[in-house]
C-alpha atoms as a printed R data frame, in Angstrom:
    type eleno elety resid chain resno       x       y       z
1   ATOM     1    CA   MET     A     1 -21.020  19.971 -13.969
2   ATOM     2    CA   PRO     A     2 -23.496  18.394 -16.098
3   ATOM     3    CA   LEU     A     3 -24.076  14.825 -15.903
4   ATOM     4    CA   ASN     A     4 -24.927  12.574 -18.536
5   ATOM     5    CA   ALA     A     5 -27.209   9.845 -16.766
6   ATOM     6    CA   THR     A     6 -27.880   8.003 -19.774
7   ATOM     7    CA   ALA     A     7 -24.205   7.619 -20.187
8   ATOM     8    CA   LYS     A     8 -22.957   8.248 -16.485
9   ATOM     9    CA   SER     A     9 -20.356  10.720 -17.048
10  ATOM    10    CA   TRP     A    10 -19.594  13.779 -14.797
11  ATOM    11    CA   ARG     A    11 -17.686  16.502 -17.190
12  ATOM    12    CA   VAL     A    12 -16.288  18.174 -13.620
13  ATOM    13    CA   GLY     A    13 -14.379  20.742 -15.274
14  ATOM    14    CA   ASP     A    14 -10.641  22.139 -16.220
15  ATOM    15    CA   LEU     A    15  -8.895  20.881 -13.654
16  ATOM    16    CA   PRO     A    16  -5.130  21.865 -12.733
17  ATOM    17    CA   PHE     A    17  -2.782  19.339 -14.169
18  ATOM    18    CA   PHE     A    18  -0.273  19.143 -10.851
19  ATOM    19    CA   TYR     A    19   2.925  17.409 -11.143
20  ATOM    20    CA   ARG     A    20   4.344  19.566  -8.256
21  ATOM    21    CA   CYS     A    21   4.587  23.115  -6.318
22  ATOM    22    CA   GLN     A    22   6.902  25.238  -8.130
23  ATOM    23    CA   PRO     A    23   8.722  28.536  -8.226
24  ATOM    24    CA   GLN     A    24   5.990  30.623 -11.284
25  ATOM    25    CA   PRO     A    25   2.359  29.682 -10.854
26  ATOM    26    CA   SER     A    26   2.940  27.615 -14.453
27  ATOM    27    CA   ASN     A    27   3.656  24.372 -15.974
28  ATOM    28    CA   ALA     A    28   4.801  25.589 -18.875
29  ATOM    29    CA   ALA     A    29   8.964  25.675 -17.522
30  ATOM    30    CA   TYR     A    30   8.069  21.485 -18.194
31  ATOM    31    CA   GLY     A    31   5.939  21.910 -21.410
32  ATOM    32    CA   LEU     A    32   3.118  21.026 -19.573
33  ATOM    33    CA   PRO     A    33  -0.462  22.430 -19.375
34  ATOM    34    CA   ASP     A    34  -1.632  24.527 -16.438
35  ATOM    35    CA   ARG     A    35  -4.702  22.998 -16.738
36  ATOM    36    CA   LEU     A    36  -6.938  20.037 -18.704
37  ATOM    37    CA   SER     A    37 -10.445  18.851 -19.486
38  ATOM    38    CA   PHE     A    38 -11.127  16.109 -16.660
39  ATOM    39    CA   GLU     A    39 -14.370  13.956 -16.962
40  ATOM    40    CA   LEU     A    40 -15.988  10.806 -14.668
41  ATOM    41    CA   GLU     A    41 -17.180   7.962 -16.148
42  ATOM    42    CA   PHE     A    42 -19.264   4.586 -14.461
43  ATOM    43    CA   ASP     A    43 -17.454   1.519 -15.638
44  ATOM    44    CA   ALA     A    44 -21.279  -0.641 -15.320
45  ATOM    45    CA   ALA     A    45 -19.475  -3.852 -16.048
46  ATOM    46    CA   LEU     A    46 -16.657  -3.250 -13.139
47  ATOM    47    CA   GLY     A    47 -18.668  -0.955 -11.040
48  ATOM    48    CA   LEU     A    48 -16.011   1.661 -11.599
49  ATOM    49    CA   VAL     A    49 -15.224   5.295 -11.020
50  ATOM    50    CA   ARG     A    50 -12.347   5.935 -13.826
51  ATOM    51    CA   GLN     A    51 -10.850   9.656 -16.130
52  ATOM    52    CA   ARG     A    52 -13.154   8.944 -19.130
53  ATOM    53    CA   PRO     A    53  -9.713   8.162 -21.911
54  ATOM    54    CA   ASN     A    54  -8.310  11.877 -23.107
55  ATOM    55    CA   ALA     A    55  -5.553  12.354 -25.718
56  ATOM    56    CA   ASP     A    56  -3.973  15.335 -24.656
57  ATOM    57    CA   VAL     A    57  -4.322  14.127 -21.225
58  ATOM    58    CA   ASP     A    58  -1.700  11.190 -22.742
59  ATOM    59    CA   ARG     A    59   0.477  12.956 -23.992
60  ATOM    60    CA   ALA     A    60   1.331  15.357 -20.808
61  ATOM    61    CA   LEU     A    61   2.172  12.541 -19.072
62  ATOM    62    CA   GLU     A    62   4.311  11.008 -21.144
63  ATOM    63    CA   ILE     A    63   6.654  13.955 -20.700
64  ATOM    64    CA   CYS     A    64   5.615  13.757 -16.833
65  ATOM    65    CA   TYR     A    65   5.998  10.158 -16.204
66  ATOM    66    CA   ARG     A    66   9.982  10.586 -18.277
67  ATOM    67    CA   GLN     A    67  10.396  13.748 -16.420
68  ATOM    68    CA   GLY     A    68   9.399  12.043 -12.850
69  ATOM    69    CA   SER     A    69   6.203  12.361 -11.142
70  ATOM    70    CA   GLU     A    70   6.569  14.068  -7.567
71  ATOM    71    CA   ILE     A    71   3.795  13.692  -6.040
72  ATOM    72    CA   SER     A    72   4.021  13.023  -2.389
73  ATOM    73    CA   GLY     A    73   3.617   9.319  -1.716
74  ATOM    74    CA   MET     A    74   6.448   8.352  -2.919
75  ATOM    75    CA   MET     A    75   8.779   5.652  -1.005
76  ATOM    76    CA   ASP     A    76  11.815   6.022   0.322
77  ATOM    77    CA   ASP     A    77  14.779   5.976   2.324
78  ATOM    78    CA   ARG     A    78  13.256   9.674   4.100
79  ATOM    79    CA   GLY     A    79  11.009  11.607   5.701
80  ATOM    80    CA   ILE     A    80   7.314  10.174   4.922
81  ATOM    81    CA   GLY     A    81   8.394   7.907   2.026
82  ATOM    82    CA   GLN     A    82  10.201   6.076   4.436
83  ATOM    83    CA   GLN     A    83   7.122   4.984   6.633
84  ATOM    84    CA   TYR     A    84   5.256   4.010   3.430
85  ATOM    85    CA   ALA     A    85   8.161   2.059   2.640
86  ATOM    86    CA   GLN     A    86   7.487   0.118   6.214
87  ATOM    87    CA   ASP     A    87   4.258  -0.691   6.217
88  ATOM    88    CA   PHE     A    88   3.904  -2.045   2.840
89  ATOM    89    CA   LEU     A    89   7.424  -4.632   3.390
90  ATOM    90    CA   ALA     A    90   5.832  -4.941   6.471
91  ATOM    91    CA   TYR     A    91   2.847  -6.197   3.967
92  ATOM    92    CA   ILE     A    92   4.952  -8.092   1.952
93  ATOM    93    CA   THR     A    93   6.560 -10.327   4.450
94  ATOM    94    CA   ARG     A    94   3.651 -11.255   6.017
95  ATOM    95    CA   HIS     A    95   2.301 -13.633   3.202
96  ATOM    96    CA   GLU     A    96   6.699 -14.238   2.163
97  ATOM    97    CA   TRP     A    97   8.879 -14.470   5.295
98  ATOM    98    CA   ASP     A    98  11.903 -16.670   3.630
99  ATOM    99    CA   LEU     A    99  12.808 -13.836   0.126
100 ATOM   100    CA   ALA     A   100  15.874 -15.552   0.447
101 ATOM   101    CA   GLY     A   101  16.736 -16.510  -3.884
102 ATOM   102    CA   LYS     A   102  12.874 -15.384  -5.392
103 ATOM   103    CA   ARG     A   103  13.321 -13.526  -7.988
104 ATOM   104    CA   VAL     A   104  11.462  -9.798  -7.814
105 ATOM   105    CA   LEU     A   105  10.467  -7.516 -10.152
106 ATOM   106    CA   GLU     A   106   8.780  -4.520  -8.838
107 ATOM   107    CA   ILE     A   107   7.146  -2.200 -11.860
108 ATOM   108    CA   GLY     A   108   7.391   1.620 -10.761
109 ATOM   109    CA   CYS     A   109   9.598   1.394  -8.441
110 ATOM   110    CA   GLY     A   110  11.047   5.655  -8.005
111 ATOM   111    CA   THR     A   111  14.210   5.311  -6.523
112 ATOM   112    CA   GLY     A   112  14.273   1.563  -5.555
113 ATOM   113    CA   TYR     A   113  14.213   2.113  -2.057
114 ATOM   114    CA   LEU     A   114  11.253  -0.680  -1.419
115 ATOM   115    CA   LEU     A   115  13.664  -3.161  -3.599
116 ATOM   116    CA   SER     A   116  17.110  -2.691  -1.121
117 ATOM   117    CA   LEU     A   117  14.989  -3.213   1.615
118 ATOM   118    CA   LEU     A   118  14.048  -6.856   0.004
119 ATOM   119    CA   LYS     A   119  16.891  -7.671  -1.780
120 ATOM   120    CA   ALA     A   120  18.896  -6.923   2.325
121 ATOM   121    CA   ARG     A   121  16.454  -9.743   2.932
122 ATOM   122    CA   GLY     A   122  17.802 -11.879   0.105
123 ATOM   123    CA   ALA     A   123  15.726 -11.284  -2.612
124 ATOM   124    CA   ASP     A   124  17.273 -11.181  -6.394
125 ATOM   125    CA   VAL     A   125  15.596  -7.624  -6.838
126 ATOM   126    CA   LEU     A   126  14.938  -5.716 -10.528
127 ATOM   127    CA   GLY     A   127  13.149  -3.132 -11.059
128 ATOM   128    CA   ILE     A   128  11.363  -0.673 -13.880
129 ATOM   129    CA   GLU     A   129  11.283   2.904 -13.714
130 ATOM   130    CA   PRO     A   130  10.505   5.811 -16.699
131 ATOM   131    CA   GLY     A   131  11.274   8.716 -14.238
132 ATOM   132    CA   ALA     A   132  14.787   9.659 -13.509
133 ATOM   133    CA   GLN     A   133  14.328   9.525 -10.046
134 ATOM   134    CA   GLY     A   134  15.005   5.409 -11.299
135 ATOM   135    CA   ARG     A   135  18.775   6.647 -12.468
136 ATOM   136    CA   ASP     A   136  19.511   8.775  -9.348
137 ATOM   137    CA   GLY     A   137  18.110   5.541  -6.607
138 ATOM   138    CA   SER     A   138  20.096   2.974  -8.607
139 ATOM   139    CA   ASN     A   139  23.045   4.083  -7.494
140 ATOM   140    CA   ARG     A   140  22.001   5.335  -3.993
141 ATOM   141    CA   HIS     A   141  19.993   2.281  -3.549
142 ATOM   142    CA   GLY     A   142  22.604   0.104  -5.434
143 ATOM   143    CA   VAL     A   143  19.653  -1.867  -6.940
144 ATOM   144    CA   GLN     A   144  19.365  -2.757 -10.892
145 ATOM   145    CA   ILE     A   145  16.572  -0.008 -12.009
146 ATOM   146    CA   ILE     A   146  15.748  -0.248 -15.947
147 ATOM   147    CA   ASN     A   147  14.456   3.215 -17.149
148 ATOM   148    CA   GLY     A   148  11.465   2.706 -19.214
149 ATOM   149    CA   PHE     A   149   7.308   1.537 -19.191
150 ATOM   150    CA   PHE     A   150   6.313  -2.094 -18.283
151 ATOM   151    CA   PRO     A   151   6.328  -4.782 -20.078
152 ATOM   152    CA   HIS     A   152   9.897  -3.851 -21.640
153 ATOM   153    CA   PRO     A   153  11.906  -6.576 -23.469
154 ATOM   154    CA   ALA     A   154  14.651  -5.320 -20.530
155 ATOM   155    CA   VAL     A   155  11.861  -7.800 -18.405
156 ATOM   156    CA   ALA     A   156  12.441 -11.021 -19.075
157 ATOM   157    CA   GLY     A   157  11.666 -14.361 -17.736
158 ATOM   158    CA   LYS     A   158   9.656 -14.963 -14.583
159 ATOM   159    CA   PHE     A   159   9.158 -13.885 -10.800
160 ATOM   160    CA   ASP     A   160   7.981 -15.059  -7.416
161 ATOM   161    CA   LEU     A   161   7.240 -11.590  -7.033
162 ATOM   162    CA   VAL     A   162   5.578  -8.671  -8.607
163 ATOM   163    CA   ILE     A   163   5.041  -5.363  -7.091
164 ATOM   164    CA   ALA     A   164   2.762  -2.879  -8.322
165 ATOM   165    CA   TYR     A   165   2.792  -0.136  -5.656
166 ATOM   166    CA   GLY     A   166   0.851   3.274  -6.327
167 ATOM   167    CA   VAL     A   167   0.590   2.083 -10.409
168 ATOM   168    CA   LEU     A   168  -2.646   0.203 -11.439
169 ATOM   169    CA   GLU     A   169  -4.526   4.046 -11.120
170 ATOM   170    CA   HIS     A   170  -2.191   5.268 -13.319
171 ATOM   171    CA   ILE     A   171  -3.320   2.305 -16.210
172 ATOM   172    CA   VAL     A   172  -5.958   3.215 -18.298
173 ATOM   173    CA   ASP     A   173  -6.419  -0.667 -18.813
174 ATOM   174    CA   PRO     A   174  -6.208  -2.355 -15.341
175 ATOM   175    CA   VAL     A   175  -7.581  -5.861 -16.148
176 ATOM   176    CA   GLY     A   176  -5.047  -5.795 -18.810
177 ATOM   177    CA   PHE     A   177  -2.640  -4.813 -16.888
178 ATOM   178    CA   MET     A   178  -3.388  -6.981 -14.404
179 ATOM   179    CA   ARG     A   179  -3.620 -10.147 -16.306
180 ATOM   180    CA   THR     A   180   0.141  -8.965 -18.396
181 ATOM   181    CA   ILE     A   181   1.403  -9.140 -14.581
182 ATOM   182    CA   ALA     A   182   0.222 -12.537 -14.390
183 ATOM   183    CA   ASP     A   183   1.685 -13.533 -16.709
184 ATOM   184    CA   SER     A   184   5.239 -12.366 -15.583
185 ATOM   185    CA   LEU     A   185   4.429 -14.627 -12.293
186 ATOM   186    CA   SER     A   186   6.006 -18.237 -11.502
187 ATOM   187    CA   GLU     A   187   4.236 -21.249 -10.840
188 ATOM   188    CA   GLY     A   188   3.012 -20.270  -7.349
189 ATOM   189    CA   GLY     A   189   3.808 -16.533  -7.505
190 ATOM   190    CA   ALA     A   190   2.081 -13.712  -6.336
191 ATOM   191    CA   ALA     A   191   2.201  -9.804  -6.918
192 ATOM   192    CA   TYR     A   192   1.079  -6.830  -4.465
193 ATOM   193    CA   ILE     A   193  -0.400  -3.934  -5.231
194 ATOM   194    CA   ALA     A   194  -1.371  -0.926  -3.639
195 ATOM   195    CA   VAL     A   195  -3.800   1.801  -4.367
196 ATOM   196    CA   PRO     A   196  -4.930   4.563  -2.880
197 ATOM   197    CA   ASP     A   197  -8.267   3.718  -1.188
198 ATOM   198    CA   CYS     A   198 -10.591   6.642  -2.068
199 ATOM   199    CA   ALA     A   199 -13.589   5.075  -0.881
200 ATOM   200    CA   PRO     A   200 -13.668   8.059   1.708
201 ATOM   201    CA   TYR     A   201 -13.371  11.138  -0.912
202 ATOM   202    CA   LEU     A   202 -16.083   9.116  -3.135
203 ATOM   203    CA   ARG     A   203 -18.367   9.045   0.462
204 ATOM   204    CA   THR     A   204 -18.106  12.657   0.507
205 ATOM   205    CA   GLY     A   205 -18.428  14.231  -2.868
206 ATOM   206    CA   ASP     A   206 -14.251  15.268  -1.875
207 ATOM   207    CA   ILE     A   207 -12.778  15.972  -5.102
208 ATOM   208    CA   SER     A   208  -9.528  15.653  -4.320
209 ATOM   209    CA   CYS     A   209  -8.818  12.857  -5.334
210 ATOM   210    CA   LEU     A   210  -8.738  13.486  -8.619
211 ATOM   211    CA   LEU     A   211  -5.746  14.009 -10.876
212 ATOM   212    CA   HIS     A   212  -4.646  13.455 -14.231
213 ATOM   213    CA   GLU     A   213  -2.718  10.792 -13.620
214 ATOM   214    CA   HIS     A   214  -5.008   8.365 -12.116
215 ATOM   215    CA   TRP     A   215  -7.505   7.004 -14.356
216 ATOM   216    CA   SER     A   216  -8.566   4.777 -11.835
217 ATOM   217    CA   TYR     A   217 -10.229   5.536  -8.551
218 ATOM   218    CA   PHE     A   218 -10.640   2.336  -6.634
219 ATOM   219    CA   ASN     A   219 -12.816   1.412  -3.705
220 ATOM   220    CA   ILE     A   220 -12.049  -1.926  -1.916
221 ATOM   221    CA   GLY     A   221 -15.325  -3.637  -3.939
222 ATOM   222    CA   SER     A   222 -14.435  -2.318  -7.476
223 ATOM   223    CA   LEU     A   223 -10.349  -2.961  -7.088
224 ATOM   224    CA   GLN     A   224 -12.181  -6.746  -6.433
225 ATOM   225    CA   ARG     A   225 -13.907  -6.574  -9.023
226 ATOM   226    CA   ILE     A   226 -10.997  -5.523 -11.500
227 ATOM   227    CA   VAL     A   227  -8.788  -8.538 -10.304
228 ATOM   228    CA   ALA     A   228 -11.847 -11.408 -10.760
229 ATOM   229    CA   ALA     A   229 -11.906  -9.201 -14.187
230 ATOM   230    CA   ALA     A   230  -8.165 -10.565 -14.805
231 ATOM   231    CA   ASP     A   231  -9.143 -13.898 -13.708
232 ATOM   232    CA   LEU     A   232  -7.114 -13.515 -10.657
233 ATOM   233    CA   ASN     A   233  -7.786 -14.384  -6.870
234 ATOM   234    CA   GLY     A   234  -7.039 -11.168  -4.843
235 ATOM   235    CA   GLU     A   235  -7.289 -10.121  -1.219
236 ATOM   236    CA   VAL     A   236  -7.661  -6.919  -0.284
237 ATOM   237    CA   GLU     A   237  -7.215  -4.538   2.851
238 ATOM   238    CA   ALA     A   238  -6.852  -1.265   3.936
239 ATOM   239    CA   SER     A   239  -2.787   0.045   4.537
240 ATOM   240    CA   GLY     A   240  -1.555   0.565   7.848
241 ATOM   241    CA   PHE     A   241  -0.103   3.780   6.711
242 ATOM   242    CA   GLY     A   242  -1.032   6.175   4.159
243 ATOM   243    CA   GLY     A   243  -4.271   5.832   3.330
244 ATOM   244    CA   SER     A   244  -3.942   2.996   0.706
245 ATOM   245    CA   LEU     A   245  -5.498  -0.493  -0.189
246 ATOM   246    CA   TYR     A   246  -3.005  -3.703  -0.794
247 ATOM   247    CA   CYS     A   247  -4.325  -6.454  -2.609
248 ATOM   248    CA   ARG     A   248  -1.792  -9.655  -2.861
249 ATOM   249    CA   VAL     A   249  -3.039 -11.022  -5.808
250 ATOM   250    CA   THR     A   250  -2.491 -15.126  -7.673
251 ATOM   251    CA   SER     A   251  -3.854 -17.688 -10.007
252 ATOM   252    CA   ALA     A   252  -7.238 -18.450  -9.751
253 ATOM   253    CA   GLN     A   253  -9.655 -21.050 -11.584
254 ATOM   254    CA   GLY     A   254 -12.137 -19.151 -13.261
255 ATOM   255    CA   ARG     A   255 -13.513 -15.566 -12.826
256 ATOM   256    CA   ALA     A   256 -16.291 -14.752 -10.512
257 ATOM   257    CA   ALA     A   257 -18.778 -12.106 -11.747
258 ATOM   258    CA   ALA     A   258 -19.931  -9.196 -10.607
259 ATOM   259    CA   ALA     A   259 -23.276  -9.574  -8.922
260 ATOM   260    CA   THR     A   260 -25.743  -7.095 -10.312
261 ATOM   261    CA   ALA     A   261 -26.780  -5.477  -6.771
262 ATOM   262    CA   GLU     A   262 -22.736  -4.986  -6.138
263 ATOM   263    CA   ILE     A   263 -22.782  -3.014  -8.954
264 ATOM   264    CA   ALA     A   264 -25.796  -0.900  -8.894
265 ATOM   265    CA   GLN     A   265 -24.648   0.587  -5.273
266 ATOM   266    CA   ALA     A   266 -21.334   1.174  -6.575
267 ATOM   267    CA   ALA     A   267 -23.101   3.210  -9.820
268 ATOM   268    CA   ALA     A   268 -25.673   5.342  -6.849
269 ATOM   269    CA   GLU     A   269 -22.371   5.909  -5.363
270 ATOM   270    CA   PHE     A   270 -21.354   7.846  -8.179
271 ATOM   271    CA   ASP     A   271 -24.473   9.594  -8.125
272 ATOM   272    CA   ARG     A   272 -23.942  10.858  -4.626
273 ATOM   273    CA   PHE     A   273 -20.574  11.290  -5.330
274 ATOM   274    CA   ARG     A   274 -21.202  14.156  -7.523
275 ATOM   275    CA   SER     A   275 -24.297  15.620  -6.013
276 ATOM   276    CA   MET     A   276 -22.070  16.292  -2.625
277 ATOM   277    CA   ALA     A   277 -19.467  17.792  -4.856
278 ATOM   278    CA   GLN     A   278 -21.104  20.202  -5.841
279 ATOM   279    CA   ALA     A   279 -22.974  20.942  -3.411
280 ATOM   280    CA   ALA     A   280 -19.132  21.448  -1.589
281 ATOM   281    CA   VAL     A   281 -18.600  23.713  -4.773
282 ATOM   282    CA   GLY     A   282 -21.535  26.251  -4.030
283 ATOM   283    CA   LYS     A   283 -20.474  26.695  -0.090
284 ATOM   284    CA   MET     A   284 -16.488  26.900  -1.610
285 ATOM   285    CA   GLU     A   285 -18.445  30.174  -3.827
286 ATOM   286    CA   GLN     A   286 -20.136  31.692   0.043
287 ATOM   287    CA   PHE     A   287 -16.541  31.331   1.793
288 ATOM   288    CA   LEU     A   288 -15.183  32.995  -0.499
289 ATOM   289    CA   GLN     A   289 -17.612  35.960  -1.652
290 ATOM   290    CA   GLY     A   290 -17.103  36.758   2.251
291 ATOM   291    CA   PRO     A   291 -15.769  40.221   3.533
292 ATOM   292    CA   GLY     A   292 -11.623  40.531   2.922
293 ATOM   293    CA   VAL     A   293  -9.976  38.223   1.655
294 ATOM   294    CA   ALA     A   294  -9.959  34.154   2.598
295 ATOM   295    CA   GLY     A   295  -7.501  31.952   3.734
296 ATOM   296    CA   ILE     A   296  -7.126  28.404   2.910
297 ATOM   297    CA   TYR     A   297  -4.529  25.633   5.449
298 ATOM   298    CA   VAL     A   298  -3.431  23.106   3.271
299 ATOM   299    CA   PRO     A   299  -3.913  24.480  -0.339
300 ATOM   300    CA   GLY     A   300  -3.593  21.094  -2.289
301 ATOM   301    CA   ARG     A   301  -6.837  19.739  -0.727
302 ATOM   302    CA   MET     A   302  -9.184  22.431  -2.424
303 ATOM   303    CA   ILE     A   303  -6.798  22.962  -5.722
304 ATOM   304    CA   ASN     A   304  -9.222  21.005  -7.930
305 ATOM   305    CA   LEU     A   305 -12.355  23.003  -5.926
306 ATOM   306    CA   LEU     A   306 -11.105  26.056  -6.819
307 ATOM   307    CA   ALA     A   307 -10.317  25.465 -10.382
308 ATOM   308    CA   THR     A   308 -14.221  25.030 -11.112
309 ATOM   309    CA   LEU     A   309 -15.057  28.457  -9.319
310 ATOM   310    CA   ALA     A   310 -15.123  32.208 -11.829
311 ATOM   311    CA   SER     A   311 -11.319  33.148 -11.947
312 ATOM   312    CA   GLU     A   312 -11.909  36.657 -10.257
313 ATOM   313    CA   THR     A   313 -12.431  34.234  -7.135
314 ATOM   314    CA   GLN     A   314  -8.592  33.683  -7.153
315 ATOM   315    CA   GLU     A   315  -8.012  37.225  -6.279
316 ATOM   316    CA   ARG     A   316 -10.181  37.207  -2.590
317 ATOM   317    CA   MET     A   317  -7.974  34.055  -1.425
318 ATOM   318    CA   ARG     A   318  -4.337  33.229   0.245
319 ATOM   319    CA   PHE     A   319  -2.625  29.595   0.724
320 ATOM   320    CA   PHE     A   320  -0.911  27.988   3.653
321 ATOM   321    CA   ASP     A   321   0.849  25.395   4.956
322 ATOM   322    CA   ASP     A   322   3.023  24.332   7.385
323 ATOM   323    CA   ASN     A   323   5.330  21.546   4.416
324 ATOM   324    CA   PRO     A   324   8.766  24.125   4.456
325 ATOM   325    CA   ALA     A   325   9.247  22.826   1.339
326 ATOM   326    CA   MET     A   326   6.013  24.835   0.017
327 ATOM   327    CA   THR     A   327   6.964  27.756   1.069
328 ATOM   328    CA   GLY     A   328   6.999  31.189  -1.751
329 ATOM   329    CA   LEU     A   329   6.213  28.092  -3.846
330 ATOM   330    CA   TYR     A   330   2.939  28.150  -6.340
331 ATOM   331    CA   PHE     A   331   0.379  25.348  -7.829
332 ATOM   332    CA   PRO     A   332  -0.371  25.598 -11.457
333 ATOM   333    CA   GLY     A   333  -2.801  28.658 -12.715
334 ATOM   334    CA   PHE     A   334  -3.422  29.721  -9.178
335 ATOM   335    CA   PRO     A   335  -1.167  33.109  -9.221
336 ATOM   336    CA   VAL     A   336  -1.432  32.720  -5.389
337 ATOM   337    CA   ASN     A   337   1.789  31.782  -3.572
338 ATOM   338    CA   ILE     A   338   2.354  29.511  -0.885
339 ATOM   339    CA   GLU     A   339   2.704  31.345   3.016
340 ATOM   340    CA   ASN     A   340   3.457  29.608   6.272
341 ATOM   341    CA   PHE     A   341   2.434  29.657   9.798
342 ATOM   342    CA   GLU     A   342   4.064  32.745  10.478
343 ATOM   343    CA   ALA     A   343   2.946  34.513   7.686
344 ATOM   344    CA   LEU     A   344  -0.603  33.482   8.866
345 ATOM   345    CA   LYS     A   345   0.011  34.729  12.584
346 ATOM   346    CA   ASN     A   346   1.629  37.896  10.976
347 ATOM   347    CA   SER     A   347  -0.533  39.022   9.077
348 ATOM   348    CA   PRO     A   348  -4.074  36.780   9.591
349 ATOM   349    CA   PRO     A   349  -6.748  36.623   6.446
350 ATOM   350    CA   ALA     A   350  -9.955  37.513   7.231
351 ATOM   351    CA   ARG     A   351 -11.142  33.968   8.156
352 ATOM   352    CA   LEU     A   352  -9.694  30.699   7.885
353 ATOM   353    CA   PHE     A   353 -10.734  27.372   5.631
354 ATOM   354    CA   ILE     A   354  -8.555  24.569   7.261
355 ATOM   355    CA   ALA     A   355  -8.675  21.748   4.071
356 ATOM   356    CA   THR     A   356  -7.909  18.834   6.031
357 ATOM   357    CA   LYS     A   357  -9.968  16.518   8.113
358 ATOM   358    CA   SER     A   358  -7.425  14.588  10.265
359 ATOM   359    CA   PHE     A   359  -5.396  17.698  10.837
360 ATOM   360    CA   HIS     A   360  -8.406  20.206  12.220
361 ATOM   361    CA   SER     A   361  -7.925  20.209  15.960
362 ATOM   362    CA   GLN     A   362  -3.495  20.869  15.815
363 ATOM   363    CA   VAL     A   363  -4.336  23.658  12.857
364 ATOM   364    CA   VAL     A   364  -7.009  25.050  15.799
365 ATOM   365    CA   LEU     A   365  -4.246  24.573  18.881
366 ATOM   366    CA   ARG     A   366  -1.532  26.343  17.059
367 ATOM   367    CA   ILE     A   367  -3.492  29.587  16.226
368 ATOM   368    CA   GLU     A   368  -4.849  29.518  19.580
369 ATOM   369    CA   GLN     A   369  -1.592  29.304  20.972
370 ATOM   370    CA   ALA     A   370  -0.124  31.840  18.664
371 ATOM   371    CA   ALA     A   371  -3.233  34.569  20.080
372 ATOM   372    CA   ILE     A   372  -4.836  34.434  16.120
373 ATOM   373    CA   ASP     A   373  -8.403  36.114  17.142
374 ATOM   374    CA   ILE     A   374  -9.478  34.546  13.294
375 ATOM   375    CA   PRO     A   375 -13.369  32.673  12.045
376 ATOM   376    CA   VAL     A   376 -12.698  28.920  11.006
377 ATOM   377    CA   VAL     A   377 -14.332  26.559   8.710
378 ATOM   378    CA   ALA     A   378 -13.500  23.264   9.393
379 ATOM   379    CA   TRP     A   379 -13.302  20.416   6.573
380 ATOM   380    CA   SER     A   380 -16.433  18.186   7.965
381 ATOM   381    CA   GLU     A   381 -18.496  21.921   7.239
382 ATOM   382    CA   PHE     A   382 -17.837  21.679   3.546
383 ATOM   383    CA   PHE     A   383 -17.830  17.640   3.002
384 ATOM   384    CA   VAL     A   384 -20.601  16.037   5.088
385 ATOM   385    CA   GLN     A   385 -21.038  12.395   4.411
386 ATOM   386    CA   GLU     A   386 -24.771  11.476   3.523
387 ATOM   387    CA   ALA     A   387 -26.805   9.098   5.135
388 ATOM   388    CA   THR     A   388 -27.988   5.973   2.451
389 ATOM   389    CA   THR     A   389 -30.478   3.414   2.907
C-alpha cells in the first residue's frame, strides 16, 4: 500500500465491492465485480479525504444504484432504519417546527419513509430515488417518488426544504452538488444533509469505512469546508444516533476561505491514517498465522483489511455475526460463509477477534456465559489512536 507523498494519494488495494451479503461468495449474479481497485487522495483545496475517480467504479455503481443499494443505514419503518429516521426527523423538526404547507424534496429517499413522516406533519413532499426500493416504498408509504437521479426534469420548481440523507458521500463533486441543491431552494429555504462521520475511522486507521459507493470521507471540518466552498452557510453537529454528521445549510454572502493551518492539520491526519492502517494489516497477518483456524466476529468491519492479505489466509478463518439475516450468506470474494453464535458455541475456533468496539463487552459476556474457552482479541488492540501534538 504505497503512498505518493507529493500527490497525497494512496492505493489501498483491490477492495471488496460490497453490494449486499448474498447466498454465494460472488457478485457475478448481479453483474458486478467482487473486487475493484481503491485509491484514496487528499484534496488540498478542501482538506478532504476522497476516493480517486475511477471509471470502473462508476460503471459498477450505475448497476448497483439501479438495482438498489442495501447497505445498512437506510431509513424505513422497521428495525434500525426506524431509529435512523426518528433521529433525523427530530433534528429537522427542531429547526422546522411548522411544516404545514412546506414543499419538501428528498434526494435519494430510499423507501420514502422519512417523507411519509413529514407528510403526516402537513408537508407537501416529493422524493427521487434510482433504486427499486423507491417504487416499492412509494406504494407502501403513500408518497410520490420519481425513479431516477437528481437533478431530474420531473423535479421542477423551488422547495422550502431539500433533504439529502446519506447522499453527499456518494457524489463525485460534492461542491457542485451542494450548489445544485441551493438552486432548488426557495428564498429562505434550507437543506438538511446527513453524512457518515468518518473521524473515528480516520483517527485510528480503521479502513472498514472505505466503500466504493463513497467518494468522500467527511469529518466536521471537511463537511464545513465543502459547504463553504459552495458559497453556503452550514451548521454541523453530531447525530444523536448512528454515527452521522447533520448539517443545516442556508444561503450565504460570499465564500469563507479555509485556514491554511486547518488544511495542513487535515493533511497530517491523512498520513497518520495510512500509517496506522498499515500497522493494523500487520497485526491481522500475525493473528491469522497462529495455530488452527481463527474466528472473526462482526466480519463486515474487517473485509477491507482482510482483502489486502494474501489469498491463502482465507483458508485460516471463520466469520460469525449475531444478525440472523446474515447467517449462511457470504461477502463478495470471500469463500467463508457467515455463522451464528450457536455455531461458535458448538465448534469454537482456535481464537476470536471481536471486530466491534461498541459491543465488545456484550460479546465477551455471551462467551463467558456459554462457557466457551477461547482466547479473545479486541478491536482496540488493532486500532489504537495515536497521540497528536
